[in-house]
Each structure stands twice: as C-alpha cells, then as structure tokens.
BARO-527994 format. One record per residue (C-alpha): z negated, x, y; chain. Coordinates in nm, 4 decimals. Layout:
N
> up | east | north | c
> Z | X | Y | A $
...
end
This chain:
385
> up | east | north | c
> 3.4273 | -6.4750 | 1.5019 | A $
> 3.7907 | -6.3656 | 1.5196 | A $
> 3.7215 | -6.1637 | 1.8359 | A $
> 3.4316 | -5.9827 | 1.6669 | A $
> 3.6496 | -5.9056 | 1.3673 | A $
> 3.9235 | -5.7627 | 1.5882 | A $
> 3.6710 | -5.5513 | 1.7810 | A $
> 3.5244 | -5.4184 | 1.4557 | A $
> 3.8738 | -5.3385 | 1.3266 | A $
> 3.9630 | -5.1541 | 1.6482 | A $
> 3.6359 | -4.9577 | 1.6321 | A $
> 3.7031 | -4.8586 | 1.2701 | A $
> 4.0518 | -4.7374 | 1.3615 | A $
> 3.9159 | -4.5347 | 1.6540 | A $
> 3.6439 | -4.3753 | 1.4383 | A $
> 3.8971 | -4.2876 | 1.1669 | A $
> 4.1388 | -4.1428 | 1.4202 | A $
> 3.8606 | -3.9390 | 1.5787 | A $
> 3.7514 | -3.8015 | 1.2431 | A $
> 4.1111 | -3.7122 | 1.1524 | A $
> 4.1614 | -3.5433 | 1.4906 | A $
> 3.8417 | -3.3420 | 1.4500 | A $
> 3.9325 | -3.2204 | 1.1021 | A $
> 4.2829 | -3.1277 | 1.2133 | A $
> 4.1462 | -2.9073 | 1.4947 | A $
> 3.8558 | -2.7621 | 1.2955 | A $
> 3.8802 | -2.3988 | 1.1941 | A $
> 3.7063 | -2.1887 | 0.9339 | A $
> 3.3556 | -2.0697 | 1.0101 | A $
> 3.3575 | -1.6964 | 1.0955 | A $
> 3.3970 | -1.5157 | 0.7597 | A $
> 3.0735 | -1.3512 | 0.6473 | A $
> 3.2672 | -1.0559 | 0.5135 | A $
> 3.4211 | -0.9628 | 0.8497 | A $
> 3.2623 | -0.6274 | 0.9421 | A $
> 3.1034 | -0.5895 | 1.2828 | A $
> 3.1659 | -0.2862 | 1.5019 | A $
> 2.9551 | 0.0072 | 1.3922 | A $
> 2.8449 | -0.1589 | 1.0698 | A $
> 2.7804 | 0.0796 | 0.7824 | A $
> 2.9157 | -0.0133 | 0.4425 | A $
> 2.9204 | 0.1172 | 0.0888 | A $
> 3.2121 | 0.3427 | 0.1752 | A $
> 3.0163 | 0.5394 | 0.4350 | A $
> 2.6854 | 0.5493 | 0.2491 | A $
> 2.5313 | 0.2701 | 0.4543 | A $
> 2.3868 | -0.0643 | 0.3461 | A $
> 2.2145 | -0.0993 | 0.0111 | A $
> 2.1982 | -0.4157 | -0.1976 | A $
> 1.8883 | -0.6282 | -0.1344 | A $
> 1.9197 | -0.8000 | -0.4741 | A $
> 1.7096 | -0.6156 | -0.7314 | A $
> 1.9345 | -0.6795 | -1.0310 | A $
> 2.2830 | -0.5861 | -1.1454 | A $
> 2.3482 | -0.8440 | -1.4197 | A $
> 2.1612 | -1.1419 | -1.5636 | A $
> 2.2399 | -1.3778 | -1.8534 | A $
> 2.1430 | -1.7439 | -1.8821 | A $
> 2.0200 | -1.8684 | -2.2184 | A $
> 2.2397 | -2.1584 | -2.3267 | A $
> 2.1049 | -2.4569 | -2.5273 | A $
> 2.4512 | -2.5579 | -2.6550 | A $
> 2.7074 | -2.4157 | -2.8964 | A $
> 2.9605 | -2.3619 | -2.6160 | A $
> 2.9593 | -2.3318 | -2.2375 | A $
> 3.2160 | -2.2736 | -1.9647 | A $
> 3.3121 | -2.2966 | -1.5971 | A $
> 3.0087 | -2.1682 | -1.4084 | A $
> 2.9504 | -2.2318 | -1.0379 | A $
> 2.6779 | -2.1126 | -0.8014 | A $
> 2.5272 | -2.1682 | -0.4566 | A $
> 2.2290 | -2.0167 | -0.2704 | A $
> 1.9117 | -2.2203 | -0.2168 | A $
> 1.6965 | -2.2136 | 0.1000 | A $
> 1.4045 | -2.0569 | -0.0912 | A $
> 1.6145 | -1.7499 | -0.1824 | A $
> 1.7075 | -1.8448 | -0.5387 | A $
> 2.0605 | -1.8909 | -0.6677 | A $
> 2.1454 | -2.2294 | -0.8201 | A $
> 2.3912 | -2.2037 | -1.1113 | A $
> 2.5626 | -2.4898 | -1.2969 | A $
> 2.8151 | -2.5158 | -1.5816 | A $
> 2.9248 | -2.7538 | -1.8560 | A $
> 2.8114 | -2.7153 | -2.2144 | A $
> 2.8412 | -2.8902 | -2.5517 | A $
> 2.9918 | -2.8366 | -2.8938 | A $
> 3.3290 | -2.7534 | -2.7349 | A $
> 3.5372 | -2.8200 | -2.4240 | A $
> 3.6200 | -3.1883 | -2.3874 | A $
> 3.3689 | -3.3051 | -2.6506 | A $
> 3.1766 | -3.6253 | -2.5897 | A $
> 2.8440 | -3.4383 | -2.5974 | A $
> 2.9364 | -3.2133 | -2.3028 | A $
> 2.6786 | -3.2291 | -2.0220 | A $
> 2.6468 | -3.0547 | -1.6874 | A $
> 2.3629 | -2.8020 | -1.6972 | A $
> 2.1809 | -2.6183 | -1.4197 | A $
> 1.9385 | -2.3287 | -1.3831 | A $
> 1.8233 | -2.0854 | -1.1150 | A $
> 1.8252 | -1.7089 | -1.0699 | A $
> 1.5798 | -1.5063 | -0.8623 | A $
> 1.6682 | -1.1942 | -0.6652 | A $
> 1.5031 | -0.9757 | -0.9306 | A $
> 1.7200 | -1.1212 | -1.2071 | A $
> 1.4846 | -1.3785 | -1.3626 | A $
> 1.6520 | -1.6947 | -1.4925 | A $
> 1.4978 | -2.0387 | -1.5343 | A $
> 1.5384 | -2.2599 | -1.8405 | A $
> 1.8581 | -2.4660 | -1.8199 | A $
> 1.8256 | -2.8433 | -1.7886 | A $
> 2.0693 | -3.1323 | -1.7957 | A $
> 2.1909 | -3.2357 | -1.4509 | A $
> 2.4376 | -3.5007 | -1.5635 | A $
> 2.5565 | -3.6678 | -1.8836 | A $
> 2.8297 | -3.9221 | -1.9490 | A $
> 2.5963 | -4.2204 | -1.9644 | A $
> 2.4394 | -4.1539 | -1.6255 | A $
> 2.7746 | -4.0981 | -1.4555 | A $
> 2.9076 | -4.4159 | -1.6148 | A $
> 2.6149 | -4.6129 | -1.4725 | A $
> 2.6482 | -4.4534 | -1.1286 | A $
> 3.0214 | -4.5098 | -1.0808 | A $
> 3.0569 | -4.8272 | -1.2910 | A $
> 3.3305 | -4.6780 | -1.5079 | A $
> 3.3719 | -4.5733 | -1.8675 | A $
> 3.3433 | -4.1921 | -1.8890 | A $
> 3.5145 | -4.0206 | -2.1801 | A $
> 3.4318 | -3.6584 | -2.0950 | A $
> 3.2936 | -3.4261 | -1.8285 | A $
> 3.4561 | -3.1075 | -1.6998 | A $
> 3.4377 | -2.8433 | -1.4285 | A $
> 3.1486 | -2.8633 | -1.1814 | A $
> 3.1284 | -2.7019 | -0.8350 | A $
> 2.8088 | -2.6660 | -0.6313 | A $
> 2.8086 | -2.6036 | -0.2574 | A $
> 2.5172 | -2.5471 | -0.0177 | A $
> 2.5405 | -2.7027 | 0.3278 | A $
> 2.2188 | -2.6009 | 0.5018 | A $
> 1.9335 | -2.7332 | 0.2876 | A $
> 2.1554 | -2.9877 | 0.1146 | A $
> 2.3216 | -2.9085 | -0.2167 | A $
> 2.6435 | -3.0812 | -0.3230 | A $
> 2.7426 | -3.1161 | -0.6883 | A $
> 3.1068 | -3.2045 | -0.7529 | A $
> 3.1912 | -3.2933 | -1.1139 | A $
> 3.5246 | -3.3553 | -1.2846 | A $
> 3.5317 | -3.6534 | -1.5200 | A $
> 3.7888 | -3.8328 | -1.7355 | A $
> 3.7829 | -4.2020 | -1.8222 | A $
> 4.1119 | -4.2234 | -2.0127 | A $
> 4.3545 | -3.9639 | -2.1469 | A $
> 4.3333 | -3.5910 | -2.0790 | A $
> 4.2672 | -3.3801 | -1.7701 | A $
> 4.5679 | -3.5343 | -1.5974 | A $
> 4.3609 | -3.8540 | -1.5729 | A $
> 4.0580 | -3.6861 | -1.4177 | A $
> 3.8579 | -3.7949 | -1.1131 | A $
> 3.6084 | -3.6245 | -0.8808 | A $
> 3.2490 | -3.7378 | -0.8409 | A $
> 2.9800 | -3.6065 | -0.6075 | A $
> 2.6030 | -3.6213 | -0.5684 | A $
> 2.3625 | -3.4437 | -0.3337 | A $
> 2.0182 | -3.2873 | -0.3629 | A $
> 1.7708 | -3.2126 | -0.0832 | A $
> 1.5102 | -3.0469 | -0.3053 | A $
> 1.6925 | -2.7484 | -0.4479 | A $
> 1.8572 | -2.9362 | -0.7340 | A $
> 1.5371 | -3.0847 | -0.8751 | A $
> 1.6597 | -3.4407 | -0.8167 | A $
> 2.0019 | -3.5823 | -0.7308 | A $
> 2.1350 | -3.8827 | -0.5485 | A $
> 2.3490 | -4.1408 | -0.7195 | A $
> 2.6947 | -4.0029 | -0.8003 | A $
> 2.9898 | -4.1600 | -0.6246 | A $
> 3.3554 | -4.1389 | -0.7160 | A $
> 3.5724 | -3.9805 | -0.4477 | A $
> 3.9054 | -4.1306 | -0.3517 | A $
> 4.1284 | -3.8229 | -0.3405 | A $
> 4.4739 | -3.9686 | -0.4082 | A $
> 4.6363 | -4.2782 | -0.2538 | A $
> 4.7562 | -4.4597 | -0.5667 | A $
> 4.5703 | -4.4373 | -0.8977 | A $
> 4.3102 | -4.1873 | -0.7748 | A $
> 4.3491 | -3.9598 | -1.0767 | A $
> 4.4346 | -3.5985 | -1.1581 | A $
> 4.1854 | -3.4345 | -0.9227 | A $
> 3.9848 | -3.1375 | -1.0503 | A $
> 3.7647 | -2.8652 | -0.8981 | A $
> 3.7073 | -2.5035 | -0.9881 | A $
> 3.6441 | -2.2743 | -0.6859 | A $
> 3.3873 | -2.2537 | -0.4072 | A $
> 3.4153 | -2.4653 | -0.0936 | A $
> 3.4480 | -2.2794 | 0.2375 | A $
> 3.2565 | -2.3718 | 0.5567 | A $
> 3.4312 | -2.4897 | 0.8719 | A $
> 3.3507 | -2.4511 | 1.2395 | A $
> 3.2658 | -2.8216 | 1.2791 | A $
> 2.9829 | -2.8004 | 1.0256 | A $
> 3.1951 | -2.9445 | 0.7460 | A $
> 3.3690 | -2.7671 | 0.4618 | A $
> 3.7007 | -2.7383 | 0.2808 | A $
> 3.6960 | -2.7960 | -0.0950 | A $
> 3.9799 | -2.6462 | -0.3046 | A $
> 4.1016 | -2.8912 | -0.5697 | A $
> 4.4039 | -2.9135 | -0.7958 | A $
> 4.6261 | -3.1624 | -0.9725 | A $
> 4.7033 | -3.1172 | -1.3418 | A $
> 4.9649 | -3.3734 | -1.4386 | A $
> 5.3452 | -3.3509 | -1.4639 | A $
> 5.3271 | -3.0907 | -1.1881 | A $
> 5.0381 | -2.8583 | -1.1156 | A $
> 4.9406 | -2.7656 | -0.7613 | A $
> 4.6401 | -2.7015 | -0.5409 | A $
> 4.5037 | -2.9129 | -0.2563 | A $
> 4.2339 | -2.8712 | 0.0078 | A $
> 3.9985 | -3.1624 | 0.0837 | A $
> 3.8191 | -3.1636 | 0.4195 | A $
> 3.4603 | -3.2913 | 0.4441 | A $
> 3.2722 | -3.3445 | 0.7713 | A $
> 2.9227 | -3.2258 | 0.8644 | A $
> 2.7759 | -3.5335 | 0.6892 | A $
> 2.9562 | -3.4577 | 0.3635 | A $
> 3.2102 | -3.7375 | 0.4018 | A $
> 3.5667 | -3.6860 | 0.2809 | A $
> 3.7766 | -3.7195 | 0.5969 | A $
> 4.1143 | -3.5602 | 0.5296 | A $
> 4.3208 | -3.3425 | 0.3033 | A $
> 4.5744 | -3.0682 | 0.3714 | A $
> 4.9161 | -3.1928 | 0.4760 | A $
> 5.0880 | -2.9507 | 0.2368 | A $
> 4.9809 | -2.8427 | -0.1135 | A $
> 4.8215 | -2.5044 | -0.1743 | A $
> 5.0926 | -2.4021 | -0.4157 | A $
> 5.2962 | -2.0909 | -0.4824 | A $
> 5.5196 | -2.3060 | -0.7027 | A $
> 5.5040 | -2.6323 | -0.8943 | A $
> 5.2969 | -2.4848 | -1.1795 | A $
> 5.0094 | -2.3227 | -0.9866 | A $
> 4.6528 | -2.4477 | -0.9943 | A $
> 4.2823 | -2.3660 | -0.9438 | A $
> 4.3111 | -2.2241 | -0.5883 | A $
> 4.0353 | -1.9996 | -0.4576 | A $
> 4.0275 | -1.9655 | -0.0775 | A $
> 3.9327 | -1.6481 | 0.1119 | A $
> 3.9075 | -1.7032 | 0.4911 | A $
> 4.0060 | -1.3906 | 0.6862 | A $
> 3.9489 | -1.5273 | 1.0372 | A $
> 3.8704 | -1.8591 | 1.1997 | A $
> 4.2298 | -1.9754 | 1.1508 | A $
> 4.3782 | -1.7578 | 0.8760 | A $
> 4.3015 | -1.7766 | 0.5065 | A $
> 4.4618 | -1.6718 | 0.1799 | A $
> 4.4512 | -1.8828 | -0.1349 | A $
> 4.4991 | -1.7237 | -0.4765 | A $
> 4.6133 | -1.9406 | -0.7659 | A $
> 4.6361 | -1.9339 | -1.1418 | A $
> 5.0036 | -1.9585 | -1.2413 | A $
> 5.1032 | -2.1204 | -1.5695 | A $
> 5.3656 | -1.8588 | -1.6616 | A $
> 5.1295 | -1.5741 | -1.5680 | A $
> 5.0599 | -1.3731 | -1.2561 | A $
> 4.8622 | -1.4626 | -0.9438 | A $
> 5.0146 | -1.6960 | -0.6855 | A $
> 4.9394 | -1.6706 | -0.3142 | A $
> 4.9484 | -1.9180 | -0.0265 | A $
> 4.8507 | -1.8669 | 0.3361 | A $
> 4.7124 | -2.0937 | 0.6081 | A $
> 4.7281 | -2.0066 | 0.9774 | A $
> 4.5739 | -2.3274 | 1.1098 | A $
> 4.2306 | -2.3504 | 0.9518 | A $
> 4.3510 | -2.4942 | 0.6217 | A $
> 4.5518 | -2.7902 | 0.7567 | A $
> 4.8812 | -2.6568 | 0.6197 | A $
> 4.9761 | -2.3898 | 0.3677 | A $
> 5.2865 | -2.1809 | 0.3025 | A $
> 5.3751 | -1.9765 | -0.0068 | A $
> 5.3563 | -1.5980 | -0.0069 | A $
> 5.4926 | -1.3502 | -0.2649 | A $
> 5.2944 | -1.3235 | -0.5859 | A $
> 5.0493 | -1.0402 | -0.6298 | A $
> 5.1676 | -0.7319 | -0.8224 | A $
> 4.9017 | -0.8055 | -1.0850 | A $
> 4.9479 | -0.9390 | -1.4352 | A $
> 4.7289 | -1.2349 | -1.5289 | A $
> 4.7291 | -1.4342 | -1.8567 | A $
> 4.7285 | -1.7821 | -1.6966 | A $
> 4.3573 | -1.7575 | -1.6163 | A $
> 4.1368 | -1.8537 | -1.3230 | A $
> 4.0623 | -1.5959 | -1.0508 | A $
> 3.8061 | -1.5754 | -0.7691 | A $
> 3.8463 | -1.4123 | -0.4263 | A $
> 3.6326 | -1.3322 | -0.1216 | A $
> 3.6113 | -1.0973 | 0.1747 | A $
> 3.3763 | -0.8006 | 0.1279 | A $
> 3.1451 | -0.6626 | 0.3977 | A $
> 3.3785 | -0.3706 | 0.4624 | A $
> 3.6740 | -0.6036 | 0.5267 | A $
> 3.8428 | -0.5551 | 0.1892 | A $
> 3.9670 | -0.8474 | -0.0149 | A $
> 3.7885 | -0.8753 | -0.3498 | A $
> 3.9584 | -1.0399 | -0.6469 | A $
> 3.7969 | -1.0982 | -0.9874 | A $
> 4.0067 | -1.1966 | -1.2868 | A $
> 4.1613 | -1.1138 | -1.6226 | A $
> 4.4312 | -0.8429 | -1.6256 | A $
> 4.7506 | -0.8140 | -1.8255 | A $
> 4.8877 | -1.0549 | -2.0810 | A $
> 4.6375 | -0.9820 | -2.3572 | A $
> 4.4188 | -1.2852 | -2.3097 | A $
> 4.0759 | -1.2947 | -2.1507 | A $
> 3.9084 | -1.0006 | -2.3264 | A $
> 3.8771 | -0.7964 | -2.0041 | A $
> 3.7356 | -0.8956 | -1.6666 | A $
> 3.8175 | -0.6702 | -1.3713 | A $
> 3.7400 | -0.6448 | -1.0007 | A $
> 4.0237 | -0.5452 | -0.7663 | A $
> 4.0199 | -0.4763 | -0.3932 | A $
> 4.2961 | -0.4622 | -0.1322 | A $
> 4.3536 | -0.4429 | 0.2408 | A $
> 4.4151 | -0.8028 | 0.3632 | A $
> 4.7146 | -0.6769 | 0.5611 | A $
> 4.8826 | -0.5291 | 0.2509 | A $
> 4.8759 | -0.7450 | -0.0603 | A $
> 5.1187 | -0.5165 | -0.2439 | A $
> 4.8573 | -0.2529 | -0.3322 | A $
> 4.5463 | -0.3424 | -0.5324 | A $
> 4.2880 | -0.1032 | -0.6729 | A $
> 4.0817 | -0.1845 | -0.9833 | A $
> 3.7331 | -0.0749 | -0.8791 | A $
> 3.5148 | -0.2104 | -1.1605 | A $
> 3.5383 | -0.3401 | -1.5140 | A $
> 3.2819 | -0.6149 | -1.5728 | A $
> 3.3655 | -0.6801 | -1.9396 | A $
> 3.5918 | -0.5413 | -2.2117 | A $
> 3.5657 | -0.6462 | -2.5752 | A $
> 3.8593 | -0.7265 | -2.8038 | A $
> 3.9012 | -1.0822 | -2.9301 | A $
> 3.6371 | -1.2161 | -2.6900 | A $
> 3.6558 | -1.4318 | -2.3789 | A $
> 3.5181 | -1.3402 | -2.0365 | A $
> 3.6650 | -1.5854 | -1.7905 | A $
> 3.6463 | -1.8297 | -1.5011 | A $
> 3.4779 | -1.6063 | -1.2409 | A $
> 3.3178 | -1.7844 | -0.9450 | A $
> 3.2311 | -1.5853 | -0.6313 | A $
> 2.9649 | -1.6816 | -0.3792 | A $
> 2.7480 | -1.5150 | -0.1161 | A $
> 2.3781 | -1.4956 | -0.1953 | A $
> 2.1334 | -1.3415 | 0.0507 | A $
> 2.4380 | -1.2064 | 0.2330 | A $
> 2.5815 | -1.0337 | -0.0733 | A $
> 2.8626 | -1.1123 | -0.3151 | A $
> 2.7595 | -1.2474 | -0.6532 | A $
> 2.9883 | -1.3532 | -0.9382 | A $
> 2.9088 | -1.5871 | -1.2272 | A $
> 3.1397 | -1.6262 | -1.5267 | A $
> 3.1799 | -1.7392 | -1.8864 | A $
> 3.0558 | -1.4841 | -2.1404 | A $
> 3.2213 | -1.5382 | -2.4830 | A $
> 3.1769 | -1.9163 | -2.4359 | A $
> 2.8213 | -1.8502 | -2.5589 | A $
> 2.6453 | -1.7721 | -2.2304 | A $
> 2.6799 | -1.7704 | -1.8533 | A $
> 2.6469 | -1.4316 | -1.6891 | A $
> 2.5757 | -1.3373 | -1.3272 | A $
> 2.6581 | -1.0020 | -1.1685 | A $
> 2.5526 | -0.8544 | -0.8355 | A $
> 2.9001 | -0.7584 | -0.7218 | A $
> 2.7804 | -0.5851 | -0.4066 | A $
> 2.5621 | -0.3492 | -0.6102 | A $
> 2.8423 | -0.2874 | -0.8612 | A $
> 3.0892 | -0.2018 | -0.5852 | A $
> 2.8401 | 0.0251 | -0.4118 | A $
> 2.7422 | 0.2144 | -0.7240 | A $
> 3.1013 | 0.2608 | -0.8353 | A $
> 3.0108 | 0.1176 | -1.1745 | A $
> 3.2518 | 0.1550 | -1.4635 | A $
> 3.4543 | 0.4364 | -1.3135 | A $
> 3.6852 | 0.4187 | -1.6132 | A $
> 3.8620 | 0.1140 | -1.4686 | A $
> 4.2296 | 0.1569 | -1.3858 | A $
> 4.2794 | 0.3655 | -1.0743 | A $
> 4.5443 | 0.1616 | -0.8998 | A $
> 4.8088 | -0.1013 | -0.9632 | A $
> 5.1444 | 0.0239 | -0.8522 | A $
end
C-alpha cells in the first residue's frame, strides 16, 4: 500500500512538473491582427467588413447593468454577458447573457447565474456577483465570474463554468484557486488570449491593499496550470490589464491606473514575465480600457479620455513600435453627465467588435472594423501630442 502511495505521489509530481514546464515554454498563438504580405486593409481601400451592422443595443431587464464581455460562437453569433440588478454590488445582481447576429439582431437576455446557484455549486455563502468574462476555446465556451462571500471586492474569488452548446446550458461552477493563502482578491475584466499549446492566458487583477494585474495560464483542457512569475503592473495601483499580443512571444498589457492615465507592461516570453514600460501620453479618468491588434498592424485602444469622467468613449490607434504617438480615430459616445465605460474588445468573424456599458441602462455593441474603415465621427481629436 505504501509503495502504491509513493508511486502515485511521484506520478503526480511528474505530471505537475510537466504541466508547469509546458506552460513556461508556451507562447502566444499567432496574433490575428498581424497583416500578411500583400494584404489589403482599410487604409488602401481593400477589405470590407463582413458584419452587416455598425451598432446594436441589448434590451436590459434590470434597472442597472455593467461590465459586458463577449465571445464568438461556432454558429456565427456573438455571445454577450454582463451583470445587472438594481445597482452594482446589490444582492439582486445576476449574470445575464444574450446573443447578437451578424446583421445586428439581439436575442432576449436571460439569467446565466444568480447567487443561490453559485452558492450551491461552490458550497459557499455568496454575498454578491461581479465582473464576468467569456472566452471561446473551439466549440467550448468558458464563463468566469467574480464573486464575494465576505467584505468588498478585496475579498473576491473567481469561479468558472463551461458550455458546449453555445451558452444554452452550463456545467457546475467551480471555484478557482488563484492565490496560495486565503484565495481571495482575484477579479477578471478583459479577454483571455490564446496560446500556442491550445491553452489561454487570462488577465486578472488584485484589488486589496495594493492593486496589480496578474496573468493566469490555462491548458488546452481548461485547467489552471500556472500564473505569471511577475505581476502585470506599471505600479502598485494599476489594475484591469488588457493584453494585446504582437507576436508569438511579445505582448503589451494596458492597465487602468488609480491616479489616472494608462499604464503599460511588456512581456517578451509569451506572458511568463512582465516588465513595466512608460505610461501612455493619454489622459484617463481611472477607467477600464481595451486593446487589440488591428488587421493593418496598428494597435487599437478603446477608453475614456481626459479627466472629465466617463462621458466620452474614444478609439485611438498607434504603431506598436512607437507608443508615444496616438491618434484618436473615432468617437463612439459623447454626452455630458452620462457614463459610457468598460469597453471589451474581441474578434468576431475575423473582425474587431467592442461591447460596453451604455449609461448603465444598456449594453451596446459596435462593429469597430466598420467604424475604422468608414472613418466614422471625423470630428474626433486629430492626434495626441
């Protein structure tokens, strides 16, 4: 019996070491936005958007909604999720989901998760639900959800479930172990990025005494196998990282900074380690941003400008080799005393799509590829010096 136990223990150690070795050597999947030789883009009058809509708005069955996320489905629809209730942090907040077709038709939202179900699934008291993130890995859809059992967001945990039928039904949620001690203060906000080994890297962040980003590595079976050896942090008060892979080994992460501005970190080893870079020359009112690589090789950043709150939502672009010069190419929203926030970028049918909070009353989706190609809202600022 003792021999069998020792053999099983040795096997477990070998499997764990193998998994850790694989995730350390894994790189990013080739970025979809990297242009191929001879490819025609919006700048040279080439490719035209295949999505037959520019914007779409989801009808919301709650008084308030926030923190949208999206992922493409195998049947060509876009799956969108968010949290909604009377207000952020209320006990009646649920996670909702709906779909969007390529011609801009939205489905009726339905509840994906409430506190009582999550409590039953993870055998814990659940006080409130927060940010969700969906990610498509082949035909499987992952739903990561932030929850709090005690205290505020600093006491949050991450939970995950999967769906193999386009989000119609979900597996039992399980609580992820993301920190070594109390397993708290783990939240999600931005899209996961695929890796060369079939797994993915999920940006997360800690919101406790210090605020910083982390990257969690999942294998091809969706198992959490490792996390970055260094935080994704421009300083000790940066959070909500969004990762834009530029090559199989290099990526840039852009972060919300508590005192304002946009923080930057860089990885040169497929997301295993990160180092700080200078902040962007863009003002930001301590609000979440989203970033991705466009088809023409430009970096695309969506966020709130200036220090006047979240009443405007802009799209900037820049050359990945020069982060000191950004051009505002489109204005998605602009209305005083309103909130347009928490953009989430994803690729849908090969094109960039953004979903975001619209006045806390609705979730809006925009075909960013079409907007960039048409040069919409030409009255946006010409360039940030």
